[in-house]
Structures are given as C-alpha cells and as structure tokens.
C-alpha positions in Angstrom: -42.6 75.9 -21.2 -40.6 78.4 -23.3 -42.2 81.3 -21.3 -41.3 79.7 -18.0 -37.7 79.0 -19.1 -37.5 82.6 -20.2 -38.7 83.9 -16.8 -36.1 81.7 -15.1 -33.3 83.1 -17.3 -34.4 86.7 -16.3 -34.1 86.1 -12.6 -31.7 88.4 -10.8 -28.2 86.9 -10.1 -28.3 87.5 -6.3 -31.8 86.2 -5.9 -30.9 83.0 -7.7 -27.9 82.5 -5.5 -29.7 83.1 -2.3 -32.8 81.0 -3.0 -32.8 77.2 -2.5 -32.9 75.6 -5.9 -35.7 73.2 -4.8 -37.9 76.2 -4.0 -37.3 77.8 -7.4 -38.0 74.5 -9.1 -41.2 73.9 -7.2 -42.5 77.4 -7.9 -41.7 77.4 -11.6 -42.9 73.8 -12.1 -46.2 74.9 -10.6 -46.4 77.8 -13.1 -45.6 75.6 -16.1 -47.8 72.7 -15.2 -51.1 72.7 -17.2 -54.4 71.6 -15.7 -56.0 69.2 -18.1 -59.6 69.7 -19.2 -62.1 67.6 -17.2 -65.7 67.5 -18.3 -68.7 67.5 -15.9 -72.2 66.2 -16.5 -74.1 67.9 -19.3 -77.4 69.7 -18.7 -79.9 71.5 -20.9 -80.9 75.1 -20.5 -84.4 76.2 -21.1 -85.2 76.1 -24.9 -85.7 79.4 -26.6 -87.7 80.5 -29.7 -85.9 81.2 -32.9 -86.4 81.3 -36.6 -85.1 78.6 -39.0 -84.1 79.3 -42.5 -85.6 76.6 -44.7 -84.5 78.0 -48.0 -83.3 75.3 -50.3 -85.0 72.5 -48.3 -86.2 70.1 -51.0 -89.0 68.9 -48.7 -90.5 72.4 -48.7 -91.9 74.7 -51.3 -89.8 77.8 -51.5 -89.4 80.4 -54.2 -85.9 80.6 -55.7 -83.8 83.4 -54.5 -86.0 84.2 -51.5 -85.2 83.5 -47.9 -87.9 81.6 -46.1 -88.0 81.6 -42.3 -90.2 79.3 -40.1 -90.7 79.2 -36.4 -88.2 77.0 -34.6 -86.6 76.1 -31.2 -83.0 76.5 -30.1 -81.7 73.9 -27.6 -78.4 74.5 -25.7 -76.7 71.6 -24.0 -74.2 72.9 -21.5 -71.1 70.9 -20.3 -69.3 72.3 -17.2 -65.5 71.8 -17.2 -62.4 72.3 -15.1 -58.9 73.1 -16.4 -57.2 75.6 -18.7 -59.6 77.5 -20.9 -56.9 78.1 -23.5 -56.7 74.4 -24.1 -59.9 74.6 -26.2 -57.8 76.4 -28.8 -55.3 73.5 -28.9 -55.7 70.8 -31.5 -55.5 67.3 -30.0 -52.5 65.2 -31.2 -54.7 62.9 -33.2 -55.7 65.1 -36.1 -58.7 63.0 -36.9 -60.0 64.1 -33.5 -61.5 67.6 -33.3 -64.1 69.5 -31.2 -67.7 69.8 -32.4 -69.1 73.2 -32.9 -69.2 74.7 -29.4 -69.5 78.0 -27.6 -66.7 78.5 -25.0 -67.1 80.6 -21.8 -65.6 80.5 -18.4 -65.9 76.9 -16.9 -68.5 75.8 -19.4 -69.0 75.0 -23.1 -72.3 74.7 -24.9 -73.5 72.7 -27.9 -76.4 74.6 -29.7 -78.9 72.8 -31.9 -81.9 74.3 -33.6 -84.9 72.7 -35.4 -88.1 73.8 -37.1 -91.1 73.4 -34.9 -93.2 71.8 -37.7 -90.7 69.0 -38.3 -89.5 68.2 -34.8 -87.9 64.7 -34.5 -87.0 63.7 -31.0 -85.0 60.6 -31.9 -83.0 62.5 -34.5 -82.3 65.4 -32.0 -81.2 63.0 -29.3 -78.9 61.1 -31.8 -77.3 64.4 -32.8 -76.7 65.5 -29.2 -75.2 62.1 -28.4 -73.0 62.3 -31.4 -71.6 65.7 -30.6 -71.1 64.9 -26.9 -69.2 61.7 -27.9 -67.0 63.7 -30.3 -66.3 66.3 -27.5 -65.4 63.6 -25.0 -63.1 61.8 -27.3 -61.3 65.1 -28.2 -60.9 66.0 -24.5 -59.7 62.5 -23.7 -57.0 62.7 -26.4 -56.0 66.2 -25.2 -55.8 64.9 -21.6 -53.1 62.4 -22.7 -51.2 65.2 -24.5 -51.3 67.4 -21.4 -50.2 64.5 -19.2 -47.2 63.8 -21.5 -46.3 67.5 -21.5 -46.6 67.8 -17.7 -44.3 64.8 -17.2 -41.5 66.8 -18.9 -42.0 70.0 -16.9 -40.1 69.2 -13.7 -36.9 68.1 -15.6 -37.0 71.0 -17.9 -37.5 73.5 -15.1 -34.7 71.8 -13.1 -32.3 72.2 -16.1 -33.3 75.8 -16.5 -32.8 76.6 -12.8 -29.4 74.8 -12.7 -28.3 76.7 -15.9 -29.3 80.0 -14.3 -27.5 79.2 -11.1 -24.3 78.2 -13.0 -24.4 81.6 -14.8 -25.2 83.4 -11.6 -22.2 81.8 -9.9 -20.0 82.7 -12.8 -21.2 86.3 -12.6 -20.6 86.4 -8.9 -17.1 85.1 -9.2 -16.2 87.5 -12.0 -17.4 90.5 -9.9 -15.6 89.2 -6.8 -12.3 88.8 -8.8 -12.2 92.6 -9.3 -11.4 92.9 -5.7 -13.1 96.3 -5.1 -15.8 96.6 -2.4 -19.3 97.0 -3.6 -21.4 99.8 -2.3 -24.9 98.3 -2.0 -28.1 100.0 -2.8 -30.6 100.6 0.0 -33.6 99.2 -1.9 -34.5 95.6 -1.6 -34.4 93.1 -4.4 -37.6 93.2 -6.5 -39.0 91.0 -9.2 -42.2 91.0 -11.1 -43.4 87.4 -10.9 -45.4 86.1 -13.9 -49.2 85.8 -13.6 -49.9 82.6 -11.7 -52.5 80.2 -12.8 -52.4 78.4 -9.5 -51.8 80.8 -6.6 -51.1 78.2 -3.9 -47.3 78.4 -4.3 -45.7 81.8 -3.7 -42.5 82.9 -5.2 -39.7 82.3 -2.7 -38.6 85.3 -0.7 -35.0 86.0 0.4 -33.2 88.6 2.6 -31.4 91.5 1.0 -28.1 90.6 2.7 -25.2 90.3 0.2 -24.7 86.8 -1.2 -21.4 85.1 0.0 -20.1 82.1 -1.9 -20.1 78.9 0.1 -18.4 75.5 -0.3 -20.5 72.7 -1.7 -19.8 69.0 -1.4 -19.7 67.7 -5.1 -22.5 65.3 -6.0 -20.0 62.5 -7.0 -18.3 62.8 -3.6 -21.6 62.6 -1.9 -22.5 59.5 -3.9 -19.1 57.9 -3.0 -19.6 58.6 0.7 -23.0 57.0 0.7 -21.6 54.0 -1.2 -18.9 53.5 1.4 -21.4 53.8 4.2 -23.6 51.3 2.4 -20.7 48.8 2.2 -20.7 48.9 6.0 -24.1 47.3 6.0 -22.7 44.2 4.2 -19.8 44.1 6.7 -22.1 44.3 9.7 -24.5 41.6 8.3 -21.6 39.3 7.5 -20.0 39.7 10.9 -22.8 39.3 13.5 -20.4 38.3 16.3 -18.4 41.5 15.9 -21.3 44.0 15.9 -24.2 42.4 17.8 -23.0 43.9 21.2 -21.7 47.3 19.9 -23.5 50.6 20.6 -24.0 53.6 18.3 -20.6 55.2 19.0 -18.7 52.0 18.4 -20.4 51.3 15.1 -19.9 54.9 14.1 -16.2 54.6 14.8 -16.0 51.7 12.4 -17.7 53.9 9.7 -15.2 56.6 10.4 -12.3 54.2 10.0 -13.6 53.0 6.6 -14.4 56.5 5.4 -11.0 57.8 6.2 -9.5 54.9 4.3 -11.0 56.4 1.2 -10.0 60.0 1.8 -6.7 61.6 2.8 -6.9 63.2 6.3 -5.7 66.8 6.7 -2.4 67.5 8.5 -4.3 68.6 11.7 -6.6 65.6 11.8 -8.8 63.2 9.8 -11.1 64.3 7.0 -14.0 62.6 8.8 -14.4 63.4 12.5 -17.2 63.3 15.0 -18.8 66.0 17.1 -21.3 65.6 19.9 -22.4 62.0 20.4 -23.0 60.2 17.1 -22.4 62.4 14.0 -19.9 61.8 11.2 -19.0 65.0 9.6 -16.9 67.0 7.1 -16.1 70.6 8.2 -15.1 73.6 6.1 -14.1 76.8 7.8 -15.5 75.4 11.1 -18.9 74.8 9.5 -20.4 71.4 8.6 -20.9 70.6 4.9 -21.7 66.9 5.4 -23.1 65.0 8.3 -24.2 61.4 8.8 -26.2 61.1 12.0 -26.1 57.5 13.4 -28.9 56.2 15.5 -30.5 52.9 16.6 -34.1 52.5 15.7 -36.3 53.3 18.7 -39.5 54.2 16.9 -40.9 57.1 14.8 -40.7 59.7 17.6 -37.0 59.1 18.2 -36.4 59.1 14.5 -38.2 62.4 14.1 -36.0 63.8 16.9 -32.9 62.5 15.1 -33.9 64.5 12.0 -34.2 67.7 14.2 -30.7 67.0 15.5 -29.3 66.4 12.1 -30.8 69.6 10.6 -29.5 71.6 13.5 -25.9 70.7 12.7 -26.0 71.8 9.0 -25.0 75.3 8.4 -24.1 75.9 4.7 -26.8 77.0 2.3 -26.4 73.8 0.1 -26.0 70.9 2.4 -25.9 67.1 2.0 -26.5 64.7 4.8 -27.4 61.1 5.7 -29.4 59.6 8.5 -28.0 56.2 9.3 -30.3 54.0 11.3 -29.1 50.8 13.0 -32.0 48.3 13.2 -32.2 45.3 15.6 -35.8 44.4 14.8 -36.7 41.5 12.6 -38.8 43.5 10.2 -36.6 46.0 8.3 -39.3 46.6 5.6 -41.7 47.9 8.3 -39.0 50.1 9.7 -38.1 51.6 6.3 -41.8 52.3 5.7 -42.1 54.1 9.1 -38.9 56.1 8.3 -40.4 57.2 5.0 -43.7 58.2 6.6 -41.9 60.4 9.1 -39.9 62.1 6.4 -43.0 62.7 4.3 -44.6 64.5 7.3 -41.7 66.8 8.0 -42.8 70.5 7.5 -39.4 71.2 5.8 -40.0 68.6 3.1 -39.8 70.1 -0.4 -39.8 66.9 -2.5 -39.1 63.2 -2.3 -36.6 61.7 -4.6 -35.8 58.1 -5.4 -33.7 55.8 -3.2 -34.9 57.2 0.2 -33.7 60.7 -0.6 -35.5 63.9 0.4 -35.0 67.6 -0.3 -35.7 69.7 2.8 -35.5 73.5 3.1 -34.7 75.2 6.4 -33.6 78.8 6.9 -33.3 79.3 3.2 -31.0 76.3 2.6 -31.5 73.2 0.5 -30.7 70.1 2.4 -30.4 66.8 0.7 -31.0 64.0 3.2 -30.5 60.3 2.4 -31.9 57.8 4.9 -30.1 54.5 5.3 -31.1 51.4 7.3 -28.4 49.0 8.6 -29.6 45.6 10.0 -27.5 44.9 13.1 -27.7 41.2 14.2 -29.1 40.7 17.7 -27.0 39.4 20.5 
C-alpha cells in the first residue's frame, strides 16, 4: 500500500486535475489489491532415484564418523496455485501457523519426501504427506483471511491518497494562476511511467494535453442538502394524494422548484433553481450546468435508460453532480427500484456503485455523481 500511495503522490499536477478521481481510484485500487493464494488439487510427479544418508540411524550398523549412503526414492507432491507468488514469503498472522518445507516456483509448490528403499513404509509415507498438506492448507487459509482484511482497506486508502493529491494539485494550480503571467506551454505531451501492473486489465487513464482550467464544483454538503429537500417532497406527495394524483411531470417539477428556492436565495436576475428544456431542475454557473435533477415518470427500463442519456447530455463541468427523480404510479415500487438499479449497473459509463442508489459515471473525462430517487405518486 505504501508503494501505491507513493506513486499517487508523484503524479503530475495537471494530470491529476484533468483525470476523473474515480478513474484514478479504480486504477490504483487495482494495483494495490493483492490476489490471495488459492491451492489446486495435488498430484505426484514420477518418483526418482536418490541416495539416503543413514549415518546415525540406531536401527542400522554404521561406523562412527563415516557417512553411510543407501539407495532410496524421492517423491515430489506438487500443488498448483493461483495468486501472488510473493505471498509465500509472508508469515500468516497466526504465528503458530507456518508453511511446511516446500519448493516454490511459478504457479506451483512442491513437497519433497525421500525414503530408503530397504525400509519403505507406505502408511508412514502417506501419513507424512497428509500432515504436510494439511499444514500447507491451514497456512494458506489463514493468509487468505489476512489478504482479505488488507484488500478491504485498499479502496478507502487509495481514495484518501487521490483526494490528498488532488487538493495539493489544486493548491499548486491556484498558486501559479495567482502570479498572473501567461504560461508558455511545452510542445511535448504529458508523460508518466506507470508502475508495473500485476493485473493488466485496467489501463492508466489517459487525458488530453490541453491546459487545465479550474472549474466550479458543487460542495458535497450542498448536494446532500438538495437531495434531502427533494426527498422531503416524496413525503409531501404521499401525504397529499388529492393534490398530486392528476399532475404531470412539469407540474410536479415546479413544486420541487418552489421548495428548493425556499432553501436558497435566488440571484438578482432570477432564481437559483431554474428549468431548461422540458423537465430538468438545474443550477448554472457561467452558462454551464453544475447540477441537474431530471424528472421523469416511470415508463419502463428503456425510457429510464433514455432519461439517463438526456441527463448526461446536460452536464458540462468536469466534476458534476446530478439526480434522476422518477415519479412512480405503479403499485410495486420495490420492483421499479430494482429495475432502475439494473439499468444503472449496465451503463457503459459506470465506474462504481455507491450506497443509497448512487453511482459514479465517467463521460468525456468527467466524473458524474448520479443519485436516483423514486417518488410514489398516488394514482387518480
């Protein structure tokens, strides 16, 4: 983990600012995650001839000080494995648990046993093989728990490291910008030597070489407050069926606008919350949308998927926050919520799923936090 955090700290300032945080987190989480050891079924290789030193064996007559060798057989029990080879050098957390004497190679370990041909004992040999296999399995099982515990901390640790690097990058960018002198940019593109990857399925995010420009961000606490206000509308709708049962999307949306603007001061030229197009509730900064809540009646997964396309098309800042508010007139809201989740999980832009129906999507190099909300509207 320390290596990964160190690599995050060394990322170039402009690269960090232009790359969605979720993509950086996904990439470096993959790098830091360790694949636990998983043992396959053991098999035995062809026995080989060897010599056994029986010097000092009280059951045999040997001359003191002389080395006595007798013909013997070497048996090698091979166990295939998957996972990180370096874990064989790691002591399991239970110190009473340790590995038997094994030879380690790529994707396999071997337990070697030898015996004198003139004193072969099949039962004793089998018992010794079983004992060592049992010791090996217990050690790997203990280590598997250790790796699982470690992996459970990786995502949070990487997220903190990425956020810390972004905070420092923003501070650096603001300090340079405050000088007020134009920067003459180099012609060469940004480069970075990525660490050797254990799992090559996730590539390091790529960005353009255009200069980074600071953009406004809706603070997390304000986003949470907006969602809380919208959620309170669900209670109002449910408690007033006569007032809402015959209203359409735009009329219900206007009620949401009224309540939201009651919590925020409107600008001199208009209200803080406005609407554009047909059904969207939005906040605009410099004629670009920083927050949108798209309001739709539930008409099935296909229409919901189209609403997501419409929502994503409205968002224009690099770090965006949005909500998809669905008005439901069916009797089974649980089934509708499940279908909404399935549609979100299948979106190609999905980066990760968070708790409470929240999803991080990436489009055009932008992180988009989308919260889906379901309002039950009483039928007429």
